[in-house]
Phi, psi and omega in degrees: 000138177252136179260147178259132175238177181298334184254020179115203184280131175258115184288156174290167174296136175280167175300322180295318178296317178297320178297319179299316179295312181301319180298316180295318179294319179298325178293331183275321185231167175306128184302336184285348183242018190243035178292132179271152178239136176267144181210172172241142179227148173259122182229148166276117185281331179225150174303136180091352176302139181271337180228156180276142173271143176274119184236147174283146180221152171245129186237140176212114171276135175226116185054236182268358185256141178244132180247137178224130171243126186242131177269116184253003178172177178296114179071020180232132188220151169238146179226142183217156166221152178206164184252136179059223180263008186276076182286347177285332180262095181238098183306322173075178183255348185086359179237123184292317186214144179246148176254011175218131183297316182296314179300316181297318182288315180297317178297319177300312182294322178293317180298319179292319178297318178297314180298316179297321179297315179293315180297324180277358177088007181291329178233146177294144178283122184276354185238000000 
């Protein structure tokens, strides 16, 4: 399936992109609990957009945390994590968009691990 965005067609995740995500997730957690789920999401790609673009996403819940990698164009990705059903509270990576799938996924997993450590009291909160 091809999704339409404001700048043309946004392709679905390739098998190679899915493999990259799965590999990074497998390194972080037990391989038996890391099945990825494919989804479609509607996003505003730029501030001021009047309509949402349909984008492919890879979703993975792990314990109370949900991870999402969204393909917003050829070789362009956004990554998010959130806890429970609270999609409004997304601590994030500090980077809006990645131009490499591996960089986006590794940064996402690192940001979540750091956030979890602070949230769990392992490190003092600096802010």
